[in-house]
C-alpha positions as CSV (number, residue, x, y, z in Angstrom):
1,M,7.1,-21.9,7.9
2,T,9.3,-19.7,10.3
3,E,13.0,-19.7,8.3
4,L,13.3,-17.4,5.6
5,F,15.2,-20.0,3.4
6,A,12.1,-22.2,3.4
7,L,10.6,-19.7,1.2
8,L,12.7,-20.8,-1.3
9,A,12.6,-24.5,-0.5
10,R,9.0,-24.5,-1.0
11,S,8.8,-23.0,-4.1
12,V,11.5,-25.4,-5.4
13,R,9.4,-28.4,-4.6
14,S,6.6,-26.9,-6.2
15,H,8.1,-24.9,-9.4
16,A,11.4,-26.5,-9.9
17,D,11.5,-25.7,-13.8
18,R,9.9,-22.4,-13.6
19,T,11.9,-19.2,-13.9
20,A,12.8,-17.6,-10.4
21,V,15.0,-14.8,-11.6
22,R,15.9,-13.1,-15.1
23,Q,18.2,-10.5,-15.6
24,G,18.8,-9.6,-19.4
25,G,19.4,-12.7,-21.3
26,T,20.1,-14.7,-18.2
27,T,17.7,-16.9,-16.6
28,V,17.5,-19.0,-13.4
29,T,14.9,-21.8,-12.6
30,Y,14.1,-22.5,-9.3
31,A,15.7,-25.7,-9.3
32,Q,18.9,-24.0,-10.5
33,L,18.7,-21.2,-7.7
34,D,18.5,-24.0,-5.3
35,A,21.7,-25.8,-6.4
36,M,23.5,-22.5,-6.5
37,T,22.6,-21.4,-3.0
38,A,23.4,-25.2,-1.9
39,R,27.1,-24.6,-3.3
40,F,27.4,-21.0,-1.9
41,A,26.3,-22.0,1.4
42,A,29.2,-24.7,1.6
43,L,31.8,-22.2,0.1
44,L,30.6,-20.0,3.2
45,R,31.3,-22.8,5.4
46,N,34.8,-23.4,3.7
47,H,35.3,-19.6,4.8
48,G,34.6,-20.3,8.4
49,V,31.1,-18.7,8.4
50,R,28.9,-20.3,11.2
51,A,25.7,-20.1,12.5
52,G,24.8,-16.3,13.5
53,D,27.8,-15.1,11.7
54,R,27.2,-11.9,9.8
55,V,28.0,-11.7,5.9
56,A,27.6,-8.3,4.3
57,V,26.5,-7.9,0.7
58,A,27.5,-5.2,-1.6
59,L,25.8,-6.0,-4.9
60,P,23.5,-4.3,-7.4
61,N,20.3,-6.1,-9.0
62,V,22.2,-9.2,-10.4
63,V,21.4,-12.7,-10.4
64,H,24.2,-13.2,-7.9
65,F,22.3,-11.4,-5.4
66,P,19.4,-14.0,-4.5
67,V,22.1,-16.6,-4.6
68,V,24.3,-15.0,-2.1
69,Y,21.1,-13.7,-0.3
70,F,19.5,-17.3,0.3
71,G,23.2,-18.8,0.5
72,V,24.0,-16.9,3.6
73,L,20.7,-17.7,5.1
74,R,21.0,-21.8,3.9
75,A,24.4,-21.5,6.1
76,G,22.6,-20.1,9.2
77,G,24.4,-16.7,8.6
78,V,23.1,-13.3,8.9
79,V,22.7,-11.2,5.7
80,V,23.9,-7.5,5.9
81,P,22.9,-5.8,2.8
82,M,25.0,-2.7,1.8
83,N,24.6,-0.4,-1.0
84,P,27.3,-0.8,-3.6
85,L,27.6,2.7,-4.1
86,L,29.0,3.5,-0.8
87,K,32.4,4.8,-0.2
88,S,35.0,2.7,1.8
89,G,34.7,4.7,4.9
90,E,31.1,4.0,5.0
91,M,31.3,0.5,4.1
92,A,34.1,0.0,7.0
93,F,31.9,1.6,9.6
94,V,28.9,-1.1,8.7
95,L,31.6,-4.0,8.8
96,R,32.8,-2.9,11.8
97,D,29.7,-2.2,13.6
98,C,27.9,-5.4,12.7
99,G,31.3,-7.6,13.2
100,A,30.8,-9.0,9.6
101,R,33.1,-11.9,8.9
102,L,32.9,-11.7,5.2
103,L,32.2,-9.0,2.5
104,V,30.6,-10.1,-0.9
105,A,31.1,-7.4,-3.1
106,S,30.7,-6.6,-6.9
107,P,33.7,-5.8,-9.4
108,S,32.1,-2.3,-9.9
109,C,32.6,-1.4,-6.0
110,S,35.7,-3.6,-5.4
111,A,37.9,-0.6,-5.2
112,E,36.2,0.7,-2.0
113,A,35.0,-2.6,-0.7
114,E,38.5,-4.5,-0.5
115,P,40.3,-1.8,1.6
116,A,37.1,-1.4,3.6
117,A,37.1,-5.2,4.6
118,A,40.6,-4.9,5.3
119,R,40.3,-2.1,7.7
120,A,37.3,-3.7,9.4
121,G,39.3,-7.3,9.8
122,A,36.7,-8.9,7.2
123,E,37.3,-11.1,4.3
124,C,36.3,-9.7,0.9
125,L,34.9,-11.8,-1.9
126,V,34.4,-10.3,-5.2
127,A,31.8,-11.9,-7.3
128,D,32.1,-11.2,-10.9
129,P,30.0,-13.7,-13.3
130,V,32.9,-15.9,-14.3
131,T,34.9,-16.3,-11.0
132,F,31.6,-16.7,-8.9
133,A,30.6,-19.7,-11.4
134,A,34.1,-21.1,-10.7
135,L,33.9,-21.0,-7.0
136,L,30.6,-22.4,-7.0
137,G,31.7,-25.2,-9.1
138,S,34.8,-25.5,-6.6
139,V,32.8,-27.1,-3.8
140,P,30.2,-29.7,-3.5
141,P,26.8,-28.7,-2.4
142,M,25.6,-28.2,1.4
143,A,22.7,-30.6,2.1
144,G,19.6,-29.0,3.6
145,S,20.0,-25.9,5.7
146,A,21.2,-24.9,9.0
147,G,17.8,-24.5,10.4
148,N,16.9,-21.3,12.0
149,A,14.6,-20.4,14.8
150,A,11.9,-17.9,14.2
151,D,13.2,-15.4,16.5
152,D,16.9,-15.8,15.1
153,T,18.2,-12.5,13.6
154,A,18.1,-13.2,9.6
155,V,19.0,-9.7,8.1
156,V,20.5,-6.6,9.5
157,L,19.4,-3.6,7.5
158,Y,21.1,-0.4,8.1
159,T,19.1,2.8,8.0
160,S,20.0,5.7,6.0
161,G,21.6,7.7,9.0
162,T,19.3,10.8,8.7
163,T,19.4,11.7,12.1
164,G,23.2,10.6,13.0
165,T,25.1,7.5,12.2
166,P,23.4,4.6,10.5
167,K,21.9,2.0,12.9
168,G,21.4,-1.8,11.9
169,A,17.8,-2.8,12.4
170,E,17.8,-6.5,13.6
171,L,15.0,-8.4,11.8
172,T,14.2,-11.9,12.4
173,H,13.1,-14.8,10.2
174,R,9.7,-14.4,11.6
175,N,9.7,-10.9,10.7
176,L,10.7,-11.2,7.3
177,V,8.8,-14.4,6.6
178,S,5.3,-13.0,7.8
179,N,6.0,-9.9,5.8
180,A,7.0,-11.5,2.6
181,L,4.0,-13.9,2.8
182,T,1.4,-11.2,3.7
183,T,2.6,-9.1,0.7
184,A,2.4,-12.2,-1.9
185,R,-0.9,-13.4,-0.6
186,T,-2.9,-10.5,0.3
187,L,-1.4,-7.3,-0.8
188,L,-0.4,-8.4,-4.5
189,R,-1.9,-11.7,-4.9
190,L,1.0,-13.2,-6.6
191,G,1.0,-16.5,-8.2
192,P,3.4,-18.4,-10.5
193,D,2.3,-16.7,-13.6
194,D,3.2,-13.4,-12.4
195,V,6.5,-11.3,-13.2
196,L,7.5,-8.7,-10.9
197,F,9.5,-5.6,-11.8
198,G,13.0,-5.9,-10.0
199,G,14.1,-2.3,-10.3
200,L,13.9,-1.6,-6.7
201,P,17.4,-2.1,-4.9
202,L,17.4,-5.4,-3.2
203,F,19.8,-4.2,-0.7
204,H,16.7,-1.9,0.5
205,A,13.7,-3.2,2.7
206,F,11.2,-2.4,-0.2
207,G,12.8,-4.4,-2.8
208,Q,14.1,-7.2,-0.8
209,T,10.7,-8.0,0.8
210,C,8.1,-6.9,-1.8
211,A,10.1,-7.8,-4.9
212,L,12.5,-10.7,-3.9
213,N,11.1,-12.4,-1.2
214,A,7.4,-12.0,-2.4
215,A,8.4,-13.5,-5.5
216,I,10.1,-16.5,-4.3
217,A,7.2,-17.1,-2.1
218,S,5.0,-17.3,-4.6
219,G,6.8,-19.0,-7.4
220,S,6.8,-16.0,-9.4
221,C,9.6,-14.7,-11.8
222,L,11.5,-11.5,-10.7
223,S,13.1,-9.7,-13.8
224,L,16.1,-7.4,-12.5
225,L,17.2,-4.4,-13.5
226,P,20.8,-3.4,-12.2
227,R,20.0,0.2,-12.3
228,F,16.9,2.2,-12.9
229,R,16.7,4.4,-15.9
230,A,13.0,5.1,-17.4
231,A,13.7,4.1,-21.1
232,D,15.2,0.7,-19.7
233,A,12.5,0.3,-16.9
234,L,9.8,0.7,-19.7
235,E,11.6,-1.7,-22.1
236,T,11.7,-4.2,-19.2
237,L,7.9,-3.8,-18.4
238,R,7.3,-4.5,-22.2
239,R,9.9,-7.4,-22.9
240,E,9.4,-9.4,-20.1
241,E,5.6,-8.8,-19.9
242,V,5.8,-7.5,-16.4
243,T,2.5,-8.0,-14.3
244,V,3.4,-6.0,-11.1
245,F,5.3,-2.7,-11.0
246,L,6.9,-1.8,-7.8
247,G,8.6,1.7,-7.6
248,V,9.0,4.8,-5.5
249,P,7.3,8.2,-6.6
250,T,10.5,9.5,-8.3
251,M,10.3,6.3,-10.5
252,Y,6.9,7.2,-11.5
253,S,7.9,10.6,-12.2
254,A,10.8,9.5,-14.3
255,L,8.4,7.2,-16.4
256,L,6.0,10.1,-17.2
257,R,8.6,12.2,-18.2
258,N,10.1,9.5,-20.5
259,G,6.5,9.1,-21.9
260,V,5.1,5.5,-21.7
261,G,3.9,5.1,-25.2
262,Q,2.3,2.1,-26.3
263,A,0.1,-0.2,-23.7
264,L,1.1,-2.5,-21.2
265,P,-1.1,-5.5,-21.7
266,R,0.2,-8.0,-19.2
267,L,0.6,-5.1,-16.4
268,R,-2.0,-5.6,-13.9
269,L,-1.1,-3.6,-10.9
270,A,1.6,-0.9,-9.8
271,V,2.6,-0.2,-6.2
272,S,4.1,2.6,-4.6
273,G,6.3,2.9,-1.5
274,G,9.3,4.4,0.0
275,A,8.0,8.0,0.4
276,S,4.6,9.8,-0.2
277,L,3.2,9.7,-3.7
278,P,1.5,13.0,-4.6
279,V,-2.0,12.5,-5.6
280,E,-1.6,14.3,-8.7
281,L,1.2,11.9,-9.7
282,L,-0.9,9.0,-8.5
283,H,-3.3,10.0,-11.1
284,A,-1.1,10.9,-13.9
285,A,0.7,7.4,-13.6
286,E,-2.9,5.5,-13.3
287,R,-3.7,7.2,-16.9
288,E,-0.3,6.4,-18.5
289,L,0.1,3.0,-17.3
290,G,-3.3,2.0,-17.3
291,V,-3.6,0.1,-14.0
292,T,-4.3,0.9,-10.4
293,V,-1.4,2.4,-8.4
294,L,-1.7,1.3,-4.5
295,E,0.2,3.1,-2.1
296,G,1.7,1.4,1.0
297,Y,3.8,2.4,4.0
298,G,6.9,1.1,6.0
299,L,10.2,1.5,7.4
300,S,13.5,-0.7,7.4
301,E,12.3,-1.6,11.2
302,T,9.1,-3.0,10.0
303,S,10.1,-5.5,7.5
304,P,9.0,-3.2,5.9
305,V,5.3,-3.4,5.1
306,A,2.9,-2.0,8.0
307,C,0.2,-0.6,6.0
308,F,-1.3,-0.8,2.5
309,N,-4.3,0.1,0.4
310,P,-6.0,-3.5,0.2
311,P,-6.9,-4.3,-3.3
312,D,-10.4,-5.8,-2.4
313,R,-11.5,-2.5,-0.7
314,P,-12.0,1.0,-1.7
315,R,-8.8,2.9,-2.5
316,K,-8.5,6.2,-1.0
317,P,-5.8,8.6,-3.0
318,G,-3.3,10.0,-0.7
319,S,-3.8,7.2,1.8
320,I,-1.3,4.7,3.1
321,G,-4.2,2.6,3.3
322,L,-4.9,-0.1,6.4
323,P,-2.8,-1.9,8.7
324,V,-1.7,-5.3,7.2
325,L,-2.4,-8.8,8.6
326,G,-0.5,-9.1,12.0
327,V,0.0,-5.5,12.5
328,E,-1.6,-2.7,14.7
329,L,-1.2,1.1,14.1
330,R,-2.0,3.9,16.7
331,L,-1.4,7.5,16.8
332,V,0.2,9.1,19.7
333,G,-0.1,12.8,20.7
334,T,2.8,15.0,22.3
335,D,1.4,14.2,25.6
336,G,1.9,10.5,25.1
337,G,-1.7,9.9,24.9
338,V,-3.9,8.3,21.8
339,V,-5.4,10.5,19.5
340,G,-8.6,10.1,17.5
341,P,-9.8,10.4,14.0
342,G,-8.9,13.3,12.4
343,E,-6.3,14.6,14.9
344,V,-2.5,14.4,14.0
345,G,-0.2,12.1,16.1
346,E,3.0,10.2,15.6
347,L,2.4,6.8,14.1
348,A,3.4,3.7,16.6
349,I,3.5,0.3,15.3
350,R,3.3,-3.2,16.9
351,G,3.0,-6.7,15.3
352,E,5.0,-9.5,14.0
353,N,6.9,-7.4,11.6
354,V,8.4,-5.1,13.7
355,M,12.5,-5.4,14.3
356,K,14.0,-7.2,17.4
357,G,15.9,-4.0,18.1
358,Y,19.1,-2.2,16.7
359,W,22.3,-4.3,16.4
360,N,24.3,-3.6,19.6
361,R,22.3,-0.3,20.6
362,P,20.3,-0.9,23.4
363,D,19.8,2.8,24.3
364,D,18.5,3.7,20.7
365,T,16.4,0.6,21.1
366,A,14.8,1.4,24.3
367,G,14.2,5.3,23.1
368,A,12.3,3.7,19.8
369,F,10.2,1.5,21.8
370,R,7.4,2.6,24.4
371,D,5.1,0.2,25.8
372,G,5.9,-2.2,23.1
373,W,5.2,0.0,20.6
374,F,7.8,1.2,17.7
375,H,7.5,5.0,17.1
376,S,8.0,6.0,13.6
377,G,8.8,9.3,13.7
378,D,6.1,9.9,11.2
379,L,3.1,12.2,11.7
380,A,-0.2,10.9,10.7
381,R,-4.0,11.0,11.0
382,V,-6.5,8.4,10.4
383,D,-10.5,8.8,9.4
384,E,-13.5,7.5,10.5
385,D,-13.0,4.2,8.0
386,G,-9.6,3.4,9.6
387,Y,-7.6,4.8,6.6
388,Y,-4.1,6.4,7.7
389,F,-3.1,9.3,6.2
390,V,1.0,10.3,6.3
391,V,1.0,14.0,7.0
392,D,5.0,14.4,7.3
393,R,8.1,13.4,8.9
394,K,8.2,14.5,12.5
395,K,11.7,16.1,12.0
396,D,10.5,17.7,8.8
397,L,7.7,19.6,10.7
398,V,8.3,23.4,10.0
399,I,7.1,25.7,12.6
400,R,6.7,29.3,11.2
401,G,5.5,32.0,13.4
402,G,4.1,29.5,15.9
403,Y,2.2,27.8,13.2
404,N,2.7,24.0,12.4
405,V,3.4,23.7,8.6
406,Y,3.4,20.1,7.1
407,P,5.6,20.3,4.0
408,R,4.0,17.3,2.2
409,E,0.7,19.5,2.2
410,I,2.6,22.2,0.2
411,E,4.2,19.7,-2.2
412,E,1.0,18.3,-3.1
413,V,-0.2,21.8,-4.4
414,L,3.4,22.4,-6.2
415,Y,2.7,19.2,-8.1
416,R,-0.6,20.4,-9.3
417,H,1.1,23.1,-10.9
418,P,1.3,22.4,-14.8
419,D,5.3,23.3,-15.0
420,V,6.3,21.4,-12.0
421,T,7.8,17.8,-12.3
422,E,9.3,17.8,-8.8
423,A,9.3,19.6,-5.6
424,A,10.5,19.5,-1.9
425,V,9.4,22.1,0.8
426,L,11.6,22.4,4.1
427,G,12.1,25.3,6.4
428,V,15.2,27.5,6.5
429,P,16.1,29.6,9.5
430,D,14.3,33.0,10.0
431,P,15.1,35.8,12.4
432,V,11.6,37.0,12.5
433,H,9.7,33.8,12.2
434,G,11.9,31.2,13.5
435,E,11.5,29.2,10.3
436,E,10.6,30.2,6.8
437,I,9.1,28.0,4.1
438,A,11.1,27.5,1.2
439,A,10.5,25.2,-1.9
440,A,12.9,23.6,-4.2
441,V,11.5,22.9,-7.6
442,V,12.5,21.2,-10.8
443,L,10.4,22.4,-13.8
444,R,9.3,20.4,-16.9
445,P,11.5,20.7,-20.1
446,G,10.4,24.1,-21.9
447,A,8.6,25.5,-18.7
448,R,8.3,29.3,-18.5
449,A,7.0,29.6,-15.0
450,T,9.0,32.2,-12.8
451,T,9.8,32.1,-9.0
452,D,7.0,34.5,-8.5
453,D,4.5,32.4,-10.6
454,V,5.0,29.2,-8.5
455,R,5.0,31.2,-5.2
456,D,1.7,33.0,-6.3
457,Y,0.0,29.5,-7.4
458,V,0.5,28.2,-3.9
459,R,-0.4,31.3,-2.1
460,E,-3.9,31.4,-3.8
461,R,-4.5,27.8,-2.5
462,V,-3.2,27.7,1.1
463,A,-3.5,29.8,4.3
464,A,-1.3,33.0,4.4
465,Y,1.3,31.4,6.6
466,K,1.8,28.1,4.8
467,Y,3.0,29.3,1.1
468,P,7.0,29.3,0.5
469,R,8.1,32.8,0.4
470,I,11.4,31.3,-0.8
471,V,11.5,29.3,-4.3
472,R,14.6,28.1,-5.9
473,F,14.3,26.4,-9.4
474,V,17.0,23.5,-9.6
475,D,17.9,21.0,-12.2
476,A,17.3,18.0,-10.0
477,L,16.9,16.9,-6.5
478,P,19.1,14.8,-4.5
479,K,18.0,11.5,-4.2
480,G,19.0,8.3,-2.2
481,A,19.6,4.8,-3.7
482,T,16.0,3.8,-4.0
483,G,15.0,7.3,-5.7
484,K,13.8,8.9,-2.4
485,I,14.1,12.6,-2.3
486,L,16.9,13.6,0.4
487,K,15.9,16.8,2.0
488,R,19.0,16.8,4.2
489,D,20.9,17.5,1.1
490,I,19.0,20.2,-0.4
491,L,20.9,23.6,0.5
492,I,18.8,26.5,0.4
493,T,20.2,30.1,1.4
494,P,17.7,32.3,3.3
495,P,17.7,36.0,1.4
496,E,19.7,38.5,3.0
497,P,17.5,40.8,5.6
498,P,17.0,44.5,4.2
499,G,20.1,46.7,4.9
500,A,22.3,43.8,5.8
């Protein structure tokens, strides 16, 4: 199986009458999803979409998303998922960069999407429930599928642009099929009776592979939540009898703040990804949810899963686990040589999950690959058992007075403070030490800790050069679409030097 659409085609043959997708009171069986994608593929053909054409998709987690996603693939097109919260200029950049022929947008973002499409020379199709159903009913279904080769591009995922303008990671059918099957079969061990929580954005690699494609590959049900709110998520877990919860660390934090309350008898597994999960938060989530939380690691460029704590081997809290099937990892030092157990190096990845390259950016592609290995920009170490531990992002490393300080280590300490619910550590310019350690902290409701209390708590637990001299309390930390904390948007002004 090499074509991404074949994941759906196979489940239609085996599980036609089972529910594939559910959102609120709307349910779609595998047979219905197949029929809807056939009509949408025909509609795309009527709009001039041909094999290899890019179709951008700006939809939240609604039942239209899988219809559009697999409909584009069925027609032989390339899916370009976009965050529907993007502004018009941001959308226009992606549309122009990938040369999209068509943009399928939610009514909620049509005011931004329509002018963006016009500026980029693309057609815009607004998909609200009523008009979308009418559009599908206006065309006869497309028979079969266009048929794509394994190395044809299936999806272009744009990175968040933390180091410059966004780049499109070009993922092939082979990349995405292998990663979805590995996730479904060996990591989550999904079956037709499973119900997956669909609160991760489907336009993001984590939600797309581990929720949508893994569920479709296994004949499971995906229960969609268009917008994550802790109370709504818990209601979904109970009402839909979810068996597998997929989330990012801030989702777990929000669930715990809300209070899980009653037991979730059908829940059998929880998975965390997207960012490092503090160990204290992992243990608290396991206590409240009553299941094991397994952490993994990946990037848009790796489809995304590269590493995972396997369910049939001992779990190591704080570890991202072992390389998944078909993937190799190694750690590279500053001199380009491979480093051994216990040493810190940049995580390099090779395997069938690694992207073809960045769309129309040969220089960026060449810079990301060395000797066939994709360099992630993440710093990690590996232990004697082969388990990997992410230390931090390479770009987040703080050098204070010549000493390396890894923010994640300090954040782990902060999360153990009884009054702290969220924390982010970063470096700020300092005339004496080059950089100074700063912490932005969110306290629990009713907490009485002072900045001095928090600073002293960390100082007692780490080396003198590591603790944050600057502590700022904030109401909330800035987060991206998946709930990942955006350190680049945290502004901490260094104190004025004495006598200034």
